[in-house]
C-alpha positions as a printed Julia matrix, in Angstrom:
408×3 Matrix{Float64}:
 124.72  -28.54  -56.45
 121.0   -28.74  -56.2
 119.37  -30.12  -53.13
 116.93  -32.9   -53.9
 115.71  -33.84  -50.45
 112.54  -31.94  -49.7
 110.36  -34.38  -47.74
 106.81  -33.66  -46.61
 105.45  -35.58  -43.64
 102.73  -35.74  -41.03
 105.29  -37.05  -38.53
 107.55  -34.01  -38.76
 108.32  -33.88  -35.07
 109.23  -37.56  -35.33
 112.13  -36.59  -37.56
 113.73  -34.75  -34.68
 112.91  -37.58  -32.29
 114.32  -40.14  -34.7
 117.58  -38.17  -34.94
 117.91  -38.66  -31.2
 117.05  -42.35  -31.35
 113.25  -42.37  -31.32
 110.83  -44.4   -33.43
 109.08  -43.1   -36.57
 105.33  -43.55  -36.76
 104.2   -45.27  -39.94
 101.64  -43.64  -42.24
  98.95  -46.27  -42.92
  96.58  -44.17  -45.01
  98.57  -44.05  -48.18
  97.9   -46.72  -50.79
  99.25  -45.58  -54.17
  98.29  -47.27  -57.41
 100.93  -49.33  -59.11
 102.73  -47.45  -61.87
 104.81  -48.68  -64.74
 108.2   -47.33  -65.76
 108.94  -46.45  -69.36
 112.55  -47.48  -68.75
 113.65  -51.03  -69.33
 115.68  -52.77  -66.62
 118.82  -52.28  -68.72
 118.08  -48.56  -69.2
 117.43  -48.1   -65.48
 120.67  -49.86  -64.57
 122.56  -47.72  -67.1
 121.08  -44.55  -65.6
 122.14  -45.6   -62.12
 125.63  -46.48  -63.3
 125.96  -43.06  -64.94
 125.07  -41.5   -61.61
 127.65  -43.58  -59.8
 130.26  -42.63  -62.41
 129.53  -38.94  -61.81
 130.19  -39.44  -58.1
 133.48  -41.16  -58.88
 133.3   -43.74  -56.11
 132.47  -41.32  -53.3
 130.96  -43.21  -50.41
 128.96  -41.71  -47.57
 130.18  -44.24  -45.01
 133.83  -43.47  -45.83
 133.33  -39.71  -45.89
 131.41  -39.42  -42.62
 131.78  -42.61  -40.62
 135.19  -44.09  -41.3
 137.38  -45.0   -38.32
 140.42  -45.36  -40.55
 142.97  -42.83  -41.74
 141.67  -39.33  -42.45
 143.29  -36.27  -43.95
 142.21  -32.97  -45.43
 142.26  -32.22  -49.15
 144.06  -29.02  -50.11
 142.67  -27.25  -53.16
 145.28  -26.42  -55.82
 146.25  -22.78  -56.12
 144.46  -20.81  -58.83
 147.09  -19.58  -61.29
 147.17  -18.02  -64.74
 144.43  -18.44  -67.32
 144.43  -22.23  -67.25
 144.27  -23.24  -63.55
 141.03  -21.4   -62.9
 138.76  -21.86  -59.88
 136.72  -24.37  -61.89
 139.82  -26.43  -62.7
 141.03  -26.25  -59.08
 137.61  -27.48  -57.95
 137.71  -30.35  -60.44
 141.18  -31.45  -59.3
 140.08  -31.23  -55.66
 137.12  -33.47  -56.45
 139.43  -35.97  -58.11
 141.64  -36.07  -55.02
 138.58  -36.52  -52.8
 137.42  -39.37  -55.03
 140.82  -41.07  -55.01
 141.05  -40.85  -51.23
 137.55  -42.27  -50.83
 138.22  -45.07  -53.3
 141.15  -46.07  -51.11
 139.11  -46.05  -47.89
 140.32  -42.64  -46.68
 138.02  -39.81  -45.61
 139.12  -36.5   -47.13
 136.23  -34.42  -45.83
 138.58  -31.92  -44.2
 138.24  -32.69  -40.51
 141.88  -33.63  -39.82
 144.05  -30.59  -39.0
 147.27  -32.61  -38.9
 147.55  -34.33  -42.28
 146.74  -33.11  -45.77
 146.76  -34.26  -49.39
 147.57  -31.67  -52.04
 148.87  -31.37  -55.57
 151.51  -29.27  -57.29
 150.66  -28.55  -60.92
 153.2   -27.96  -63.67
 152.01  -27.23  -67.2
 154.27  -29.13  -69.6
 152.49  -28.34  -72.85
 149.97  -25.92  -74.39
 149.35  -25.73  -78.14
 146.86  -25.43  -80.97
 146.88  -28.12  -83.63
 147.39  -27.27  -87.27
 144.6   -29.57  -88.39
 141.07  -28.64  -89.34
 139.02  -28.33  -87.27
 141.62  -26.83  -84.98
 141.98  -28.37  -81.52
 143.64  -27.09  -78.37
 145.84  -29.35  -76.27
 147.24  -29.01  -72.76
 149.56  -31.25  -70.78
 150.22  -31.28  -67.04
 152.41  -33.03  -64.52
 150.67  -33.3   -61.17
 152.7   -34.08  -58.07
 150.52  -35.42  -55.27
 151.83  -35.2   -51.71
 150.58  -36.24  -48.28
 152.08  -34.01  -45.59
 152.16  -33.42  -41.85
 150.99  -29.81  -41.42
 152.87  -29.27  -38.16
 156.29  -30.55  -39.24
 156.14  -30.14  -43.0
 157.24  -33.76  -43.41
 156.18  -35.4   -46.69
 154.81  -38.87  -45.95
 154.32  -40.0   -49.55
 154.38  -38.56  -53.05
 153.78  -39.57  -56.67
 153.35  -37.88  -60.04
 150.8   -38.29  -62.78
 150.85  -36.86  -66.32
 147.57  -35.92  -67.99
 146.62  -34.5   -71.38
 143.48  -32.67  -72.44
 142.15  -31.91  -75.9
 139.23  -29.64  -76.75
 137.82  -27.05  -79.09
 139.07  -24.37  -76.66
 141.68  -24.23  -73.92
 138.88  -24.11  -71.37
 137.5   -27.4   -72.68
 141.0   -28.89  -72.99
 141.73  -28.11  -69.34
 138.44  -29.62  -68.24
 139.15  -32.76  -70.24
 142.64  -32.97  -68.74
 141.17  -33.17  -65.23
 138.98  -36.06  -66.4
 142.18  -38.0   -67.07
 143.28  -37.93  -63.42
 142.93  -41.56  -62.35
 143.2   -43.72  -59.26
 146.27  -45.49  -60.64
 148.35  -48.2   -58.93
 150.91  -45.48  -58.2
 148.26  -43.38  -56.43
 147.08  -46.42  -54.5
 150.63  -47.22  -53.4
 151.23  -43.61  -52.36
 148.07  -43.51  -50.26
 148.89  -46.88  -48.69
 152.38  -45.68  -47.77
 151.02  -42.42  -46.39
 148.39  -44.28  -44.36
 150.99  -46.55  -42.79
 153.16  -43.59  -41.83
 150.22  -41.65  -40.43
 149.27  -44.63  -38.26
 152.89  -44.9   -37.13
 152.83  -41.23  -36.16
 149.73  -41.75  -34.02
 151.27  -44.83  -32.41
 154.41  -42.9   -31.53
 152.6   -39.76  -30.4
 149.62  -40.96  -28.36
 150.52  -38.58  -25.52
 150.84  -35.68  -27.96
 147.36  -36.41  -29.29
 145.99  -36.51  -25.74
 147.67  -33.18  -24.96
 146.29  -31.61  -28.15
 142.74  -32.69  -27.32
 142.95  -31.53  -23.7
 144.54  -28.21  -24.64
 141.88  -27.42  -27.26
 139.04  -28.45  -24.95
 140.55  -26.43  -22.12
 140.4   -23.33  -24.33
 136.78  -24.04  -25.2
 137.68  -24.93  -28.79
 135.52  -28.04  -28.82
 135.4   -28.11  -32.61
 139.17  -28.53  -32.83
 139.29  -30.99  -29.95
 136.58  -33.08  -31.6
 138.31  -32.84  -35.01
 141.55  -34.16  -33.51
 139.79  -36.9   -31.55
 137.66  -38.12  -34.44
 140.63  -38.18  -36.84
 142.62  -40.75  -34.87
 142.65  -43.99  -36.9
 141.37  -47.13  -35.22
 144.62  -48.91  -36.1
 146.46  -46.66  -33.61
 145.03  -48.52  -30.64
 146.23  -46.47  -27.65
 145.49  -43.05  -29.12
 142.19  -44.27  -30.54
 140.95  -45.65  -27.22
 141.58  -42.34  -25.47
 140.16  -40.24  -28.33
 137.01  -42.39  -28.53
 136.4   -41.96  -24.81
 136.25  -38.18  -25.29
 133.9   -37.99  -28.29
 130.59  -37.68  -26.4
 131.9   -35.1   -23.97
 133.45  -32.99  -26.73
 130.36  -33.23  -28.92
 128.2   -31.99  -26.07
 130.54  -29.06  -25.51
 130.53  -28.21  -29.21
 126.74  -28.31  -29.47
 126.38  -25.92  -26.54
 128.91  -23.53  -28.05
 127.25  -23.63  -31.48
 123.64  -23.49  -30.27
 123.13  -19.86  -31.3
 124.67  -20.48  -34.73
 122.51  -23.55  -35.25
 119.38  -21.63  -34.3
 120.22  -18.98  -36.91
 120.9   -21.66  -39.53
 117.69  -23.47  -38.62
 115.71  -20.25  -39.03
 117.3   -19.61  -42.44
 116.52  -23.17  -43.57
 112.9   -22.78  -42.51
 112.61  -19.53  -44.45
 114.01  -21.09  -47.63
 112.1   -24.38  -47.33
 108.58  -22.96  -47.18
 106.23  -25.9   -46.63
 108.66  -28.53  -47.92
 110.18  -30.78  -45.28
 113.93  -30.31  -45.15
 115.57  -32.99  -42.96
 118.2   -30.49  -41.84
 115.57  -28.58  -39.87
 114.7   -31.52  -37.64
 118.42  -32.22  -37.28
 119.05  -28.71  -35.97
 116.3   -29.15  -33.39
 117.8   -32.44  -32.23
 121.34  -31.02  -32.0
 120.52  -27.88  -30.0
 120.86  -29.1   -26.38
 117.65  -29.13  -24.4
 119.33  -27.21  -21.57
 120.55  -24.46  -23.93
 118.52  -21.21  -23.9
 118.14  -21.48  -27.7
 116.2   -24.74  -27.49
 112.84  -23.21  -26.55
 112.97  -20.88  -29.55
 113.97  -23.77  -31.8
 110.94  -25.76  -30.63
 108.67  -22.79  -31.31
 110.05  -22.35  -34.84
 109.74  -26.04  -35.55
 106.15  -26.23  -34.37
 105.06  -23.45  -36.73
 107.04  -24.96  -39.58
 105.62  -28.44  -38.95
 102.07  -27.11  -39.09
 102.76  -25.57  -42.52
 104.18  -28.83  -43.83
 101.3   -30.85  -42.42
  98.8   -28.54  -44.11
 100.48  -29.14  -47.44
 100.55  -32.9   -46.87
  96.85  -32.89  -45.95
  96.04  -30.96  -49.12
  97.95  -33.49  -51.22
  96.14  -36.39  -49.59
  92.78  -34.76  -50.25
  93.63  -34.33  -53.93
  95.41  -37.64  -54.5
  92.28  -39.68  -55.26
  91.19  -37.41  -58.11
  94.39  -35.68  -59.22
  97.11  -37.67  -60.98
  99.82  -35.07  -60.31
  99.05  -34.98  -56.58
  98.98  -38.77  -56.43
 102.35  -38.96  -58.15
 103.9   -36.39  -55.79
 102.47  -38.18  -52.78
 103.83  -41.49  -54.04
 107.32  -40.07  -54.44
 107.21  -38.55  -50.97
 106.04  -41.81  -49.46
 109.08  -43.58  -50.82
 111.39  -41.03  -49.26
 109.85  -41.68  -45.85
 111.58  -45.04  -45.9
 114.9   -43.19  -45.52
 113.76  -40.44  -43.17
 115.65  -41.89  -40.21
 118.84  -42.17  -42.24
 118.5   -38.66  -43.65
 117.96  -37.11  -40.22
 121.07  -38.84  -38.87
 123.16  -37.88  -41.88
 122.11  -34.24  -41.54
 123.18  -34.25  -37.88
 126.54  -35.77  -38.76
 127.05  -33.35  -41.66
 126.55  -30.39  -39.34
 128.98  -31.76  -36.79
 131.52  -32.45  -39.55
 131.13  -28.89  -40.81
 132.1   -27.44  -37.44
 135.03  -29.83  -37.16
 136.24  -28.84  -40.62
 136.09  -25.15  -39.81
 138.14  -25.74  -36.68
 140.62  -27.97  -38.52
 141.12  -25.34  -41.23
 141.78  -22.65  -38.62
 144.27  -24.89  -36.84
 146.06  -25.81  -40.06
 146.42  -22.13  -40.92
 148.23  -21.41  -37.64
 150.89  -24.05  -38.29
 154.22  -22.56  -39.32
 155.2   -25.35  -41.68
 152.71  -25.12  -44.54
 154.92  -26.83  -47.09
 154.32  -25.64  -50.62
 150.62  -24.74  -50.26
 150.72  -21.28  -48.72
 147.44  -20.25  -47.03
 146.6   -23.75  -45.96
 143.41  -23.27  -43.99
 141.71  -21.19  -46.66
 142.16  -23.99  -49.17
 141.03  -27.04  -47.19
 138.02  -28.22  -49.15
 134.94  -28.84  -47.1
 133.36  -31.58  -49.2
 129.82  -30.5   -48.27
 128.96  -29.31  -51.77
 129.09  -32.92  -52.93
 127.52  -34.47  -49.84
 123.94  -34.14  -51.06
 124.86  -35.94  -54.27
 126.43  -38.77  -52.26
 123.28  -39.01  -50.15
 121.27  -39.11  -53.37
 123.36  -42.03  -54.55
 122.85  -43.87  -51.26
 119.2   -43.12  -50.63
 117.57  -41.68  -53.75
 118.69  -43.16  -57.03
 115.03  -43.47  -57.94
 114.84  -39.66  -58.14
 117.66  -39.6   -60.63
 115.94  -42.2   -62.82
 112.74  -40.13  -62.59
 114.52  -37.11  -64.05
 115.82  -39.24  -66.91
 112.43  -40.39  -68.11
 110.07  -37.67  -66.83
 107.49  -40.32  -66.03
 106.21  -42.07  -62.97
 108.16  -45.29  -62.43
 108.08  -48.64  -60.68
 110.1   -48.93  -57.51
């Protein structure tokens, strides 16, 4: 999915400072002229609602910051000519949406509990009518499982039908019929209760898992386990919460070289556009890590390029409508710069936790009916930028609808 957050700014170094809790300096020079939208209020609201419908109820706070039940989403197995990678991705997205709509994070950071689906095709035919249509029918069996024991904590089935001018279209339409039904809601509620019960009964096991992983230097796994403990499991949660800062520090030191490489790649691809991930990398690489000095050097050069572009835009804004419009749009995004920097930091940390969780899940002997478990834990990061867009940048989506400058 396309990235939409390229932010230019004079206070580029402030982005890194803000990510660590600093204050952002306000730009007082900019005074854009008022512009009028060609969309009516009703049209703008409809555009925003279409965007929210595309996201299917995904919520950034639930995905990244929930202290409730978490599990990993297991992508369905690609099979035959109908369950293609595209269809598996669509079903995975539906499961992620259903989890989020029920207050559960399915980002993939919990190595112990997973939600997956078995798929049985119950019908496939071409109609005898003109124009001819293709139909497919499926029974999906959703299950929440404990990856270590293979125990099924809750299950339910849902039947869907798809119709289209081709079987490809029919299969796509069938996935659109997967809904957050009362049966799904009850299944997820039951699973949540049983997961909380497991944590309540196994607080010492959780403590041992965290200490064992940290003792081996696997801070990503230790942090994944600790951050997946639901708040409702009081004893386990209190211990896990007390370890978060220590484990995060260990993880950032271990990943410093990787983050420096990723930061360098982001700088190369961003040119003179401000990418909030770059400041986030600088803030996450520990100041006592040998990679930090190089990160500062890279950021300084990059910041100078971005400032030069911003200065050029400001010089042109008074006489150039296009430059003024671009500057106006960038100014609006500054309002969310603090939030974006923090989200980028948390996304990176979640990515490392997910990688560790997938590796841990793969080593478990009891993989249930999903086979290569770790390889199929969805990461959720492909949709994260769209969720951020919904939270912070709906105005950009409206702009693409009307291709005009608009009122904010």
